[in-house]
mmCIF file of the protein (N, C-alpha, C, O) and its ligand, coordinates in Angstrom:
data_MODEL
# 
_entry.id   MODEL 
# 
loop_
_entity.id 
_entity.type 
_entity.pdbx_number_of_molecules 
1 polymer     1 
2 non-polymer 1 
# 
_entity_poly.entity_id                      1 
_entity_poly.type                           'polypeptide(L)' 
_entity_poly.nstd_linkage                   no 
_entity_poly.nstd_monomer                   no 
_entity_poly.pdbx_seq_one_letter_code       
;(UNK)(UNK)(UNK)(UNK)(UNK)(UNK)(UNK)(UNK)(UNK)(UNK)(UNK)(UNK)(UNK)(UNK)(UNK)(UNK)
(UNK)(UNK)(UNK)(UNK)(UNK)(UNK)(UNK)(UNK)(UNK)(UNK)(UNK)(UNK)(UNK)(UNK)(UNK)(UNK)
(UNK)(UNK)(UNK)(UNK)(UNK)(UNK)(UNK)(UNK)(UNK)(UNK)(UNK)(UNK)(UNK)(UNK)(UNK)(UNK)
(UNK)(UNK)(UNK)(UNK)(UNK)(UNK)
;
_entity_poly.pdbx_seq_one_letter_code_can   XXXXXXXXXXXXXXXXXXXXXXXXXXXXXXXXXXXXXXXXXXXXXXXXXXXXXX 
_entity_poly.pdbx_strand_id                 A 
# 
loop_
_entity_poly_seq.entity_id 
_entity_poly_seq.num 
_entity_poly_seq.mon_id 
_entity_poly_seq.hetero 
1 1  UNK n 
1 2  UNK n 
1 3  UNK n 
1 4  UNK n 
1 5  UNK n 
1 6  UNK n 
1 7  UNK n 
1 8  UNK n 
1 9  UNK n 
1 10 UNK n 
1 11 UNK n 
1 12 UNK n 
1 13 UNK n 
1 14 UNK n 
1 15 UNK n 
1 16 UNK n 
1 17 UNK n 
1 18 UNK n 
1 19 UNK n 
1 20 UNK n 
1 21 UNK n 
1 22 UNK n 
1 23 UNK n 
1 24 UNK n 
1 25 UNK n 
1 26 UNK n 
1 27 UNK n 
1 28 UNK n 
1 29 UNK n 
1 30 UNK n 
1 31 UNK n 
1 32 UNK n 
1 33 UNK n 
1 34 UNK n 
1 35 UNK n 
1 36 UNK n 
1 37 UNK n 
1 38 UNK n 
1 39 UNK n 
1 40 UNK n 
1 41 UNK n 
1 42 UNK n 
1 43 UNK n 
1 44 UNK n 
1 45 UNK n 
1 46 UNK n 
1 47 UNK n 
1 48 UNK n 
1 49 UNK n 
1 50 UNK n 
1 51 UNK n 
1 52 UNK n 
1 53 UNK n 
1 54 UNK n 
# 
loop_
_struct_asym.id 
_struct_asym.entity_id 
A 1 
B 2 
# 
loop_
_chem_comp.id 
_chem_comp.type 
_chem_comp.mon_nstd_flag 
UNK 'L-peptide linking' . 
ZN  non-polymer         . 
# 
_pdbx_entity_nonpoly.entity_id   2 
_pdbx_entity_nonpoly.name        ? 
_pdbx_entity_nonpoly.comp_id     ZN 
# 
_pdbx_nonpoly_scheme.asym_id         B 
_pdbx_nonpoly_scheme.entity_id       2 
_pdbx_nonpoly_scheme.mon_id          ZN 
_pdbx_nonpoly_scheme.ndb_seq_num     1 
_pdbx_nonpoly_scheme.pdb_seq_num     101 
_pdbx_nonpoly_scheme.auth_seq_num    101 
_pdbx_nonpoly_scheme.pdb_mon_id      ZN 
_pdbx_nonpoly_scheme.auth_mon_id     ZN 
_pdbx_nonpoly_scheme.pdb_strand_id   A 
_pdbx_nonpoly_scheme.pdb_ins_code    . 
# 
loop_
_atom_site.group_PDB 
_atom_site.id 
_atom_site.type_symbol 
_atom_site.label_atom_id 
_atom_site.label_alt_id 
_atom_site.label_comp_id 
_atom_site.label_asym_id 
_atom_site.label_entity_id 
_atom_site.label_seq_id 
_atom_site.pdbx_PDB_ins_code 
_atom_site.Cartn_x 
_atom_site.Cartn_y 
_atom_site.Cartn_z 
_atom_site.occupancy 
_atom_site.B_iso_or_equiv 
_atom_site.pdbx_formal_charge 
_atom_site.auth_seq_id 
_atom_site.auth_comp_id 
_atom_site.auth_asym_id 
_atom_site.auth_atom_id 
_atom_site.pdbx_PDB_model_num 
ATOM   1   N  N  . UNK A 1 1  ? -73.075 68.898 163.101 1.00 0.00 ? 1   UNK A N  1 
ATOM   2   C  CA . UNK A 1 1  ? -74.244 68.968 162.215 1.00 0.00 ? 1   UNK A CA 1 
ATOM   3   C  C  . UNK A 1 1  ? -74.268 70.306 161.508 1.00 0.00 ? 1   UNK A C  1 
ATOM   4   O  O  . UNK A 1 1  ? -74.253 70.362 160.279 1.00 0.00 ? 1   UNK A O  1 
ATOM   5   N  N  . UNK A 1 2  ? -74.304 71.382 162.273 1.00 0.00 ? 2   UNK A N  1 
ATOM   6   C  CA . UNK A 1 2  ? -74.322 72.711 161.674 1.00 0.00 ? 2   UNK A CA 1 
ATOM   7   C  C  . UNK A 1 2  ? -73.479 73.661 162.510 1.00 0.00 ? 2   UNK A C  1 
ATOM   8   O  O  . UNK A 1 2  ? -73.152 73.389 163.665 1.00 0.00 ? 2   UNK A O  1 
ATOM   9   N  N  . UNK A 1 3  ? -73.138 74.779 161.893 1.00 0.00 ? 3   UNK A N  1 
ATOM   10  C  CA . UNK A 1 3  ? -72.314 75.760 162.570 1.00 0.00 ? 3   UNK A CA 1 
ATOM   11  C  C  . UNK A 1 3  ? -72.990 77.123 162.530 1.00 0.00 ? 3   UNK A C  1 
ATOM   12  O  O  . UNK A 1 3  ? -73.765 77.428 161.623 1.00 0.00 ? 3   UNK A O  1 
ATOM   13  N  N  . UNK A 1 4  ? -72.680 77.927 163.526 1.00 0.00 ? 4   UNK A N  1 
ATOM   14  C  CA . UNK A 1 4  ? -73.220 79.277 163.571 1.00 0.00 ? 4   UNK A CA 1 
ATOM   15  C  C  . UNK A 1 4  ? -72.673 80.086 162.398 1.00 0.00 ? 4   UNK A C  1 
ATOM   16  O  O  . UNK A 1 4  ? -71.471 80.081 162.130 1.00 0.00 ? 4   UNK A O  1 
ATOM   17  N  N  . UNK A 1 5  ? -73.583 80.790 161.696 1.00 0.00 ? 5   UNK A N  1 
ATOM   18  C  CA . UNK A 1 5  ? -73.171 81.582 160.552 1.00 0.00 ? 5   UNK A CA 1 
ATOM   19  C  C  . UNK A 1 5  ? -72.476 82.874 160.983 1.00 0.00 ? 5   UNK A C  1 
ATOM   20  O  O  . UNK A 1 5  ? -71.858 83.552 160.163 1.00 0.00 ? 5   UNK A O  1 
ATOM   21  N  N  . UNK A 1 6  ? -72.577 83.208 162.255 1.00 0.00 ? 6   UNK A N  1 
ATOM   22  C  CA . UNK A 1 6  ? -72.023 84.470 162.739 1.00 0.00 ? 6   UNK A CA 1 
ATOM   23  C  C  . UNK A 1 6  ? -70.621 84.276 163.302 1.00 0.00 ? 6   UNK A C  1 
ATOM   24  O  O  . UNK A 1 6  ? -69.689 84.977 162.909 1.00 0.00 ? 6   UNK A O  1 
ATOM   25  N  N  . UNK A 1 7  ? -70.469 83.321 164.224 1.00 0.00 ? 7   UNK A N  1 
ATOM   26  C  CA . UNK A 1 7  ? -69.173 83.161 164.896 1.00 0.00 ? 7   UNK A CA 1 
ATOM   27  C  C  . UNK A 1 7  ? -68.493 81.839 164.548 1.00 0.00 ? 7   UNK A C  1 
ATOM   28  O  O  . UNK A 1 7  ? -67.320 81.646 164.868 1.00 0.00 ? 7   UNK A O  1 
ATOM   29  N  N  . UNK A 1 8  ? -69.214 80.931 163.900 1.00 0.00 ? 8   UNK A N  1 
ATOM   30  C  CA . UNK A 1 8  ? -68.602 79.685 163.458 1.00 0.00 ? 8   UNK A CA 1 
ATOM   31  C  C  . UNK A 1 8  ? -68.577 78.589 164.503 1.00 0.00 ? 8   UNK A C  1 
ATOM   32  O  O  . UNK A 1 8  ? -68.049 77.508 164.244 1.00 0.00 ? 8   UNK A O  1 
ATOM   33  N  N  . UNK A 1 9  ? -69.136 78.838 165.678 1.00 0.00 ? 9   UNK A N  1 
ATOM   34  C  CA . UNK A 1 9  ? -69.154 77.808 166.719 1.00 0.00 ? 9   UNK A CA 1 
ATOM   35  C  C  . UNK A 1 9  ? -70.069 76.664 166.305 1.00 0.00 ? 9   UNK A C  1 
ATOM   36  O  O  . UNK A 1 9  ? -71.071 76.866 165.619 1.00 0.00 ? 9   UNK A O  1 
ATOM   37  N  N  . UNK A 1 10 ? -69.707 75.463 166.733 1.00 0.00 ? 10  UNK A N  1 
ATOM   38  C  CA . UNK A 1 10 ? -70.556 74.326 166.431 1.00 0.00 ? 10  UNK A CA 1 
ATOM   39  C  C  . UNK A 1 10 ? -71.837 74.399 167.249 1.00 0.00 ? 10  UNK A C  1 
ATOM   40  O  O  . UNK A 1 10 ? -71.834 74.824 168.404 1.00 0.00 ? 10  UNK A O  1 
ATOM   41  N  N  . UNK A 1 11 ? -72.927 73.975 166.627 1.00 0.00 ? 11  UNK A N  1 
ATOM   42  C  CA . UNK A 1 11 ? -74.215 74.032 167.308 1.00 0.00 ? 11  UNK A CA 1 
ATOM   43  C  C  . UNK A 1 11 ? -74.628 72.663 167.822 1.00 0.00 ? 11  UNK A C  1 
ATOM   44  O  O  . UNK A 1 11 ? -75.746 72.488 168.306 1.00 0.00 ? 11  UNK A O  1 
ATOM   45  N  N  . UNK A 1 12 ? -73.727 71.693 167.717 1.00 0.00 ? 12  UNK A N  1 
ATOM   46  C  CA . UNK A 1 12 ? -74.085 70.336 168.099 1.00 0.00 ? 12  UNK A CA 1 
ATOM   47  C  C  . UNK A 1 12 ? -74.408 70.227 169.582 1.00 0.00 ? 12  UNK A C  1 
ATOM   48  O  O  . UNK A 1 12 ? -75.414 69.627 169.961 1.00 0.00 ? 12  UNK A O  1 
ATOM   49  N  N  . UNK A 1 13 ? -73.547 70.813 170.429 1.00 0.00 ? 13  UNK A N  1 
ATOM   50  C  CA . UNK A 1 13 ? -73.742 70.642 171.861 1.00 0.00 ? 13  UNK A CA 1 
ATOM   51  C  C  . UNK A 1 13 ? -73.970 71.958 172.583 1.00 0.00 ? 13  UNK A C  1 
ATOM   52  O  O  . UNK A 1 13 ? -74.478 71.975 173.704 1.00 0.00 ? 13  UNK A O  1 
ATOM   53  N  N  . UNK A 1 14 ? -73.597 73.061 171.946 1.00 0.00 ? 14  UNK A N  1 
ATOM   54  C  CA . UNK A 1 14 ? -73.725 74.346 172.620 1.00 0.00 ? 14  UNK A CA 1 
ATOM   55  C  C  . UNK A 1 14 ? -74.985 75.085 172.202 1.00 0.00 ? 14  UNK A C  1 
ATOM   56  O  O  . UNK A 1 14 ? -75.437 75.991 172.903 1.00 0.00 ? 14  UNK A O  1 
ATOM   57  N  N  . UNK A 1 15 ? -75.547 74.709 171.078 1.00 0.00 ? 15  UNK A N  1 
ATOM   58  C  CA . UNK A 1 15 ? -76.676 75.455 170.550 1.00 0.00 ? 15  UNK A CA 1 
ATOM   59  C  C  . UNK A 1 15 ? -77.998 74.785 170.812 1.00 0.00 ? 15  UNK A C  1 
ATOM   60  O  O  . UNK A 1 15 ? -78.055 73.640 171.260 1.00 0.00 ? 15  UNK A O  1 
ATOM   61  N  N  . UNK A 1 16 ? -79.041 75.495 170.535 1.00 0.00 ? 16  UNK A N  1 
ATOM   62  C  CA . UNK A 1 16 ? -80.402 74.986 170.679 1.00 0.00 ? 16  UNK A CA 1 
ATOM   63  C  C  . UNK A 1 16 ? -81.011 74.858 169.292 1.00 0.00 ? 16  UNK A C  1 
ATOM   64  O  O  . UNK A 1 16 ? -80.959 75.796 168.496 1.00 0.00 ? 16  UNK A O  1 
ATOM   65  N  N  . UNK A 1 17 ? -81.583 73.707 169.006 1.00 0.00 ? 17  UNK A N  1 
ATOM   66  C  CA . UNK A 1 17 ? -82.169 73.474 167.690 1.00 0.00 ? 17  UNK A CA 1 
ATOM   67  C  C  . UNK A 1 17 ? -83.610 73.023 167.847 1.00 0.00 ? 17  UNK A C  1 
ATOM   68  O  O  . UNK A 1 17 ? -83.906 72.046 168.536 1.00 0.00 ? 17  UNK A O  1 
ATOM   69  N  N  . UNK A 1 18 ? -84.494 73.755 167.194 1.00 0.00 ? 18  UNK A N  1 
ATOM   70  C  CA . UNK A 1 18 ? -85.897 73.388 167.202 1.00 0.00 ? 18  UNK A CA 1 
ATOM   71  C  C  . UNK A 1 18 ? -86.308 72.978 165.797 1.00 0.00 ? 18  UNK A C  1 
ATOM   72  O  O  . UNK A 1 18 ? -86.184 73.761 164.854 1.00 0.00 ? 18  UNK A O  1 
ATOM   73  N  N  . UNK A 1 19 ? -86.787 71.773 165.660 1.00 0.00 ? 19  UNK A N  1 
ATOM   74  C  CA . UNK A 1 19 ? -87.192 71.291 164.347 1.00 0.00 ? 19  UNK A CA 1 
ATOM   75  C  C  . UNK A 1 19 ? -88.684 71.452 164.164 1.00 0.00 ? 19  UNK A C  1 
ATOM   76  O  O  . UNK A 1 19 ? -89.458 71.159 165.075 1.00 0.00 ? 19  UNK A O  1 
ATOM   77  N  N  . UNK A 1 20 ? -89.096 71.914 162.998 1.00 0.00 ? 20  UNK A N  1 
ATOM   78  C  CA . UNK A 1 20 ? -90.512 72.056 162.729 1.00 0.00 ? 20  UNK A CA 1 
ATOM   79  C  C  . UNK A 1 20 ? -90.740 72.022 161.231 1.00 0.00 ? 20  UNK A C  1 
ATOM   80  O  O  . UNK A 1 20 ? -89.800 72.086 160.439 1.00 0.00 ? 20  UNK A O  1 
ATOM   81  N  N  . UNK A 1 21 ? -91.983 71.922 160.864 1.00 0.00 ? 21  UNK A N  1 
ATOM   82  C  CA . UNK A 1 21 ? -92.340 71.846 159.452 1.00 0.00 ? 21  UNK A CA 1 
ATOM   83  C  C  . UNK A 1 21 ? -93.136 73.079 159.041 1.00 0.00 ? 21  UNK A C  1 
ATOM   84  O  O  . UNK A 1 21 ? -93.993 73.570 159.776 1.00 0.00 ? 21  UNK A O  1 
ATOM   85  N  N  . UNK A 1 22 ? -92.819 73.564 157.830 1.00 0.00 ? 22  UNK A N  1 
ATOM   86  C  CA . UNK A 1 22 ? -93.598 74.646 157.232 1.00 0.00 ? 22  UNK A CA 1 
ATOM   87  C  C  . UNK A 1 22 ? -94.037 74.155 155.863 1.00 0.00 ? 22  UNK A C  1 
ATOM   88  O  O  . UNK A 1 22 ? -93.247 74.138 154.919 1.00 0.00 ? 22  UNK A O  1 
ATOM   89  N  N  . UNK A 1 23 ? -95.293 73.758 155.756 1.00 0.00 ? 23  UNK A N  1 
ATOM   90  C  CA . UNK A 1 23 ? -95.742 73.149 154.514 1.00 0.00 ? 23  UNK A CA 1 
ATOM   91  C  C  . UNK A 1 23 ? -94.998 71.852 154.300 1.00 0.00 ? 23  UNK A C  1 
ATOM   92  O  O  . UNK A 1 23 ? -95.020 70.973 155.161 1.00 0.00 ? 23  UNK A O  1 
ATOM   93  N  N  . UNK A 1 24 ? -94.339 71.723 153.164 1.00 0.00 ? 24  UNK A N  1 
ATOM   94  C  CA . UNK A 1 24 ? -93.556 70.528 152.871 1.00 0.00 ? 24  UNK A CA 1 
ATOM   95  C  C  . UNK A 1 24 ? -92.090 70.705 153.225 1.00 0.00 ? 24  UNK A C  1 
ATOM   96  O  O  . UNK A 1 24 ? -91.290 69.786 153.047 1.00 0.00 ? 24  UNK A O  1 
ATOM   97  N  N  . UNK A 1 25 ? -91.729 71.898 153.734 1.00 0.00 ? 25  UNK A N  1 
ATOM   98  C  CA . UNK A 1 25 ? -90.334 72.174 154.054 1.00 0.00 ? 25  UNK A CA 1 
ATOM   99  C  C  . UNK A 1 25 ? -90.037 71.844 155.516 1.00 0.00 ? 25  UNK A C  1 
ATOM   100 O  O  . UNK A 1 25 ? -90.841 72.105 156.410 1.00 0.00 ? 25  UNK A O  1 
ATOM   101 N  N  . UNK A 1 26 ? -88.875 71.269 155.725 1.00 0.00 ? 26  UNK A N  1 
ATOM   102 C  CA . UNK A 1 26 ? -88.419 70.953 157.072 1.00 0.00 ? 26  UNK A CA 1 
ATOM   103 C  C  . UNK A 1 26 ? -87.443 72.035 157.492 1.00 0.00 ? 26  UNK A C  1 
ATOM   104 O  O  . UNK A 1 26 ? -86.454 72.274 156.799 1.00 0.00 ? 26  UNK A O  1 
ATOM   105 N  N  . UNK A 1 27 ? -87.702 72.696 158.615 1.00 0.00 ? 27  UNK A N  1 
ATOM   106 C  CA . UNK A 1 27 ? -86.874 73.806 159.036 1.00 0.00 ? 27  UNK A CA 1 
ATOM   107 C  C  . UNK A 1 27 ? -86.307 73.562 160.425 1.00 0.00 ? 27  UNK A C  1 
ATOM   108 O  O  . UNK A 1 27 ? -86.951 72.962 161.286 1.00 0.00 ? 27  UNK A O  1 
ATOM   109 N  N  . UNK A 1 28 ? -85.079 74.047 160.622 1.00 0.00 ? 28  UNK A N  1 
ATOM   110 C  CA . UNK A 1 28 ? -84.429 73.952 161.914 1.00 0.00 ? 28  UNK A CA 1 
ATOM   111 C  C  . UNK A 1 28 ? -84.109 75.362 162.389 1.00 0.00 ? 28  UNK A C  1 
ATOM   112 O  O  . UNK A 1 28 ? -83.364 76.094 161.738 1.00 0.00 ? 28  UNK A O  1 
ATOM   113 N  N  . UNK A 1 29 ? -84.673 75.730 163.516 1.00 0.00 ? 29  UNK A N  1 
ATOM   114 C  CA . UNK A 1 29 ? -84.347 77.012 164.105 1.00 0.00 ? 29  UNK A CA 1 
ATOM   115 C  C  . UNK A 1 29 ? -83.208 76.802 165.096 1.00 0.00 ? 29  UNK A C  1 
ATOM   116 O  O  . UNK A 1 29 ? -83.363 76.105 166.099 1.00 0.00 ? 29  UNK A O  1 
ATOM   117 N  N  . UNK A 1 30 ? -82.053 77.420 164.800 1.00 0.00 ? 30  UNK A N  1 
ATOM   118 C  CA . UNK A 1 30 ? -80.859 77.202 165.607 1.00 0.00 ? 30  UNK A CA 1 
ATOM   119 C  C  . UNK A 1 30 ? -80.518 78.450 166.405 1.00 0.00 ? 30  UNK A C  1 
ATOM   120 O  O  . UNK A 1 30 ? -80.584 79.567 165.893 1.00 0.00 ? 30  UNK A O  1 
ATOM   121 N  N  . UNK A 1 31 ? -80.154 78.247 167.655 1.00 0.00 ? 31  UNK A N  1 
ATOM   122 C  CA . UNK A 1 31 ? -79.689 79.348 168.497 1.00 0.00 ? 31  UNK A CA 1 
ATOM   123 C  C  . UNK A 1 31 ? -78.291 79.046 168.976 1.00 0.00 ? 31  UNK A C  1 
ATOM   124 O  O  . UNK A 1 31 ? -78.029 77.976 169.525 1.00 0.00 ? 31  UNK A O  1 
ATOM   125 N  N  . UNK A 1 32 ? -77.383 80.001 168.766 1.00 0.00 ? 32  UNK A N  1 
ATOM   126 C  CA . UNK A 1 32 ? -75.987 79.816 169.145 1.00 0.00 ? 32  UNK A CA 1 
ATOM   127 C  C  . UNK A 1 32 ? -75.765 80.307 170.566 1.00 0.00 ? 32  UNK A C  1 
ATOM   128 O  O  . UNK A 1 32 ? -76.024 81.471 170.870 1.00 0.00 ? 32  UNK A O  1 
ATOM   129 N  N  . UNK A 1 33 ? -75.284 79.424 171.439 1.00 0.00 ? 33  UNK A N  1 
ATOM   130 C  CA . UNK A 1 33 ? -75.027 79.790 172.833 1.00 0.00 ? 33  UNK A CA 1 
ATOM   131 C  C  . UNK A 1 33 ? -73.792 80.682 172.958 1.00 0.00 ? 33  UNK A C  1 
ATOM   132 O  O  . UNK A 1 33 ? -73.632 81.391 173.951 1.00 0.00 ? 33  UNK A O  1 
ATOM   133 N  N  . UNK A 1 34 ? -72.919 80.645 171.946 1.00 0.00 ? 34  UNK A N  1 
ATOM   134 C  CA . UNK A 1 34 ? -71.664 81.390 172.015 1.00 0.00 ? 34  UNK A CA 1 
ATOM   135 C  C  . UNK A 1 34 ? -71.885 82.876 171.778 1.00 0.00 ? 34  UNK A C  1 
ATOM   136 O  O  . UNK A 1 34 ? -71.289 83.704 172.467 1.00 0.00 ? 34  UNK A O  1 
ATOM   137 N  N  . UNK A 1 35 ? -72.736 83.232 170.810 1.00 0.00 ? 35  UNK A N  1 
ATOM   138 C  CA . UNK A 1 35 ? -72.910 84.642 170.474 1.00 0.00 ? 35  UNK A CA 1 
ATOM   139 C  C  . UNK A 1 35 ? -74.374 85.072 170.510 1.00 0.00 ? 35  UNK A C  1 
ATOM   140 O  O  . UNK A 1 35 ? -74.668 86.259 170.372 1.00 0.00 ? 35  UNK A O  1 
ATOM   141 N  N  . UNK A 1 36 ? -75.293 84.130 170.692 1.00 0.00 ? 36  UNK A N  1 
ATOM   142 C  CA . UNK A 1 36 ? -76.695 84.487 170.826 1.00 0.00 ? 36  UNK A CA 1 
ATOM   143 C  C  . UNK A 1 36 ? -77.426 84.675 169.513 1.00 0.00 ? 36  UNK A C  1 
ATOM   144 O  O  . UNK A 1 36 ? -78.600 85.046 169.511 1.00 0.00 ? 36  UNK A O  1 
ATOM   145 N  N  . UNK A 1 37 ? -76.753 84.425 168.385 1.00 0.00 ? 37  UNK A N  1 
ATOM   146 C  CA . UNK A 1 37 ? -77.377 84.611 167.091 1.00 0.00 ? 37  UNK A CA 1 
ATOM   147 C  C  . UNK A 1 37 ? -78.364 83.480 166.808 1.00 0.00 ? 37  UNK A C  1 
ATOM   148 O  O  . UNK A 1 37 ? -78.158 82.342 167.230 1.00 0.00 ? 37  UNK A O  1 
ATOM   149 N  N  . UNK A 1 38 ? -79.420 83.803 166.099 1.00 0.00 ? 38  UNK A N  1 
ATOM   150 C  CA . UNK A 1 38 ? -80.377 82.791 165.688 1.00 0.00 ? 38  UNK A CA 1 
ATOM   151 C  C  . UNK A 1 38 ? -80.368 82.674 164.176 1.00 0.00 ? 38  UNK A C  1 
ATOM   152 O  O  . UNK A 1 38 ? -80.243 83.670 163.463 1.00 0.00 ? 38  UNK A O  1 
ATOM   153 N  N  . UNK A 1 39 ? -80.501 81.446 163.694 1.00 0.00 ? 39  UNK A N  1 
ATOM   154 C  CA . UNK A 1 39 ? -80.522 81.237 162.261 1.00 0.00 ? 39  UNK A CA 1 
ATOM   155 C  C  . UNK A 1 39 ? -81.469 80.097 161.947 1.00 0.00 ? 39  UNK A C  1 
ATOM   156 O  O  . UNK A 1 39 ? -81.729 79.240 162.792 1.00 0.00 ? 39  UNK A O  1 
ATOM   157 N  N  . UNK A 1 40 ? -81.977 80.092 160.740 1.00 0.00 ? 40  UNK A N  1 
ATOM   158 C  CA . UNK A 1 40 ? -82.898 79.051 160.316 1.00 0.00 ? 40  UNK A CA 1 
ATOM   159 C  C  . UNK A 1 40 ? -82.310 78.282 159.150 1.00 0.00 ? 40  UNK A C  1 
ATOM   160 O  O  . UNK A 1 40 ? -81.920 78.869 158.140 1.00 0.00 ? 40  UNK A O  1 
ATOM   161 N  N  . UNK A 1 41 ? -82.247 76.967 159.293 1.00 0.00 ? 41  UNK A N  1 
ATOM   162 C  CA . UNK A 1 41 ? -81.790 76.103 158.220 1.00 0.00 ? 41  UNK A CA 1 
ATOM   163 C  C  . UNK A 1 41 ? -83.014 75.432 157.618 1.00 0.00 ? 41  UNK A C  1 
ATOM   164 O  O  . UNK A 1 41 ? -83.818 74.832 158.331 1.00 0.00 ? 41  UNK A O  1 
ATOM   165 N  N  . UNK A 1 42 ? -83.149 75.537 156.306 1.00 0.00 ? 42  UNK A N  1 
ATOM   166 C  CA . UNK A 1 42 ? -84.328 75.008 155.635 1.00 0.00 ? 42  UNK A CA 1 
ATOM   167 C  C  . UNK A 1 42 ? -83.942 73.843 154.743 1.00 0.00 ? 42  UNK A C  1 
ATOM   168 O  O  . UNK A 1 42 ? -83.064 73.961 153.888 1.00 0.00 ? 42  UNK A O  1 
ATOM   169 N  N  . UNK A 1 43 ? -84.605 72.724 154.952 1.00 0.00 ? 43  UNK A N  1 
ATOM   170 C  CA . UNK A 1 43 ? -84.470 71.601 154.033 1.00 0.00 ? 43  UNK A CA 1 
ATOM   171 C  C  . UNK A 1 43 ? -85.764 71.508 153.245 1.00 0.00 ? 43  UNK A C  1 
ATOM   172 O  O  . UNK A 1 43 ? -86.823 71.215 153.800 1.00 0.00 ? 43  UNK A O  1 
ATOM   173 N  N  . UNK A 1 44 ? -85.671 71.756 151.964 1.00 0.00 ? 44  UNK A N  1 
ATOM   174 C  CA . UNK A 1 44 ? -86.881 71.723 151.144 1.00 0.00 ? 44  UNK A CA 1 
ATOM   175 C  C  . UNK A 1 44 ? -87.361 70.295 150.965 1.00 0.00 ? 44  UNK A C  1 
ATOM   176 O  O  . UNK A 1 44 ? -86.618 69.346 151.215 1.00 0.00 ? 44  UNK A O  1 
ATOM   177 N  N  . UNK A 1 45 ? -88.589 70.146 150.537 1.00 0.00 ? 45  UNK A N  1 
ATOM   178 C  CA . UNK A 1 45 ? -89.162 68.818 150.337 1.00 0.00 ? 45  UNK A CA 1 
ATOM   179 C  C  . UNK A 1 45 ? -88.327 68.023 149.342 1.00 0.00 ? 45  UNK A C  1 
ATOM   180 O  O  . UNK A 1 45 ? -88.227 66.802 149.456 1.00 0.00 ? 45  UNK A O  1 
ATOM   181 N  N  . UNK A 1 46 ? -87.728 68.702 148.370 1.00 0.00 ? 46  UNK A N  1 
ATOM   182 C  CA . UNK A 1 46 ? -86.908 68.024 147.366 1.00 0.00 ? 46  UNK A CA 1 
ATOM   183 C  C  . UNK A 1 46 ? -85.680 67.403 148.018 1.00 0.00 ? 46  UNK A C  1 
ATOM   184 O  O  . UNK A 1 46 ? -85.270 66.302 147.648 1.00 0.00 ? 46  UNK A O  1 
ATOM   185 N  N  . UNK A 1 47 ? -85.084 68.107 148.992 1.00 0.00 ? 47  UNK A N  1 
ATOM   186 C  CA . UNK A 1 47 ? -83.905 67.591 149.676 1.00 0.00 ? 47  UNK A CA 1 
ATOM   187 C  C  . UNK A 1 47 ? -84.284 66.438 150.589 1.00 0.00 ? 47  UNK A C  1 
ATOM   188 O  O  . UNK A 1 47 ? -83.592 65.421 150.634 1.00 0.00 ? 47  UNK A O  1 
ATOM   189 N  N  . UNK A 1 48 ? -85.375 66.595 151.311 1.00 0.00 ? 48  UNK A N  1 
ATOM   190 C  CA . UNK A 1 48 ? -85.802 65.559 152.248 1.00 0.00 ? 48  UNK A CA 1 
ATOM   191 C  C  . UNK A 1 48 ? -86.120 64.269 151.503 1.00 0.00 ? 48  UNK A C  1 
ATOM   192 O  O  . UNK A 1 48 ? -85.896 63.173 152.016 1.00 0.00 ? 48  UNK A O  1 
ATOM   193 N  N  . UNK A 1 49 ? -86.648 64.410 150.282 1.00 0.00 ? 49  UNK A N  1 
ATOM   194 C  CA . UNK A 1 49 ? -87.067 63.229 149.533 1.00 0.00 ? 49  UNK A CA 1 
ATOM   195 C  C  . UNK A 1 49 ? -85.882 62.377 149.102 1.00 0.00 ? 49  UNK A C  1 
ATOM   196 O  O  . UNK A 1 49 ? -86.052 61.224 148.705 1.00 0.00 ? 49  UNK A O  1 
ATOM   197 N  N  . UNK A 1 50 ? -84.647 62.961 149.181 1.00 0.00 ? 50  UNK A N  1 
ATOM   198 C  CA . UNK A 1 50 ? -83.468 62.188 148.822 1.00 0.00 ? 50  UNK A CA 1 
ATOM   199 C  C  . UNK A 1 50 ? -83.125 61.144 149.878 1.00 0.00 ? 50  UNK A C  1 
ATOM   200 O  O  . UNK A 1 50 ? -82.388 60.196 149.607 1.00 0.00 ? 50  UNK A O  1 
ATOM   201 N  N  . UNK A 1 51 ? -83.663 61.323 151.083 1.00 0.00 ? 51  UNK A N  1 
ATOM   202 C  CA . UNK A 1 51 ? -83.369 60.365 152.131 1.00 0.00 ? 51  UNK A CA 1 
ATOM   203 C  C  . UNK A 1 51 ? -84.061 59.033 151.830 1.00 0.00 ? 51  UNK A C  1 
ATOM   204 O  O  . UNK A 1 51 ? -85.235 59.004 151.461 1.00 0.00 ? 51  UNK A O  1 
ATOM   205 N  N  . UNK A 1 52 ? -83.326 57.938 151.990 1.00 0.00 ? 52  UNK A N  1 
ATOM   206 C  CA . UNK A 1 52 ? -83.931 56.626 151.702 1.00 0.00 ? 52  UNK A CA 1 
ATOM   207 C  C  . UNK A 1 52 ? -85.042 56.304 152.684 1.00 0.00 ? 52  UNK A C  1 
ATOM   208 O  O  . UNK A 1 52 ? -84.949 56.611 153.872 1.00 0.00 ? 52  UNK A O  1 
ATOM   209 N  N  . UNK A 1 53 ? -86.063 55.699 152.186 1.00 0.00 ? 53  UNK A N  1 
ATOM   210 C  CA . UNK A 1 53 ? -87.175 55.297 153.042 1.00 0.00 ? 53  UNK A CA 1 
ATOM   211 C  C  . UNK A 1 53 ? -87.055 53.823 153.386 1.00 0.00 ? 53  UNK A C  1 
ATOM   212 O  O  . UNK A 1 53 ? -86.776 52.988 152.525 1.00 0.00 ? 53  UNK A O  1 
ATOM   213 N  N  . UNK A 1 54 ? -87.269 53.520 154.654 1.00 0.00 ? 54  UNK A N  1 
ATOM   214 C  CA . UNK A 1 54 ? -87.144 52.136 155.093 1.00 0.00 ? 54  UNK A CA 1 
ATOM   215 C  C  . UNK A 1 54 ? -88.501 51.587 155.496 1.00 0.00 ? 54  UNK A C  1 
ATOM   216 O  O  . UNK A 1 54 ? -88.603 50.427 155.897 1.00 0.00 ? 54  UNK A O  1 
HETATM 217 ZN ZN . ZN  B 2 .  ? -72.494 82.136 167.107 1.00 0.00 2 101 ZN  A ZN 1 
# 
């Protein structure tokens, strides 16, 4: 899904991801178990709206 911006390790199984909303933006707070770095991935409302609705 995503990779650590610091060491490049995959965050799929080794990292911690917390999903939350800030206004209309969807944000993922990621923690890398390999190097301990934290990063935030932001999906804006415009990006989220591209997902098909069922
Ligand atoms: Zn890392």
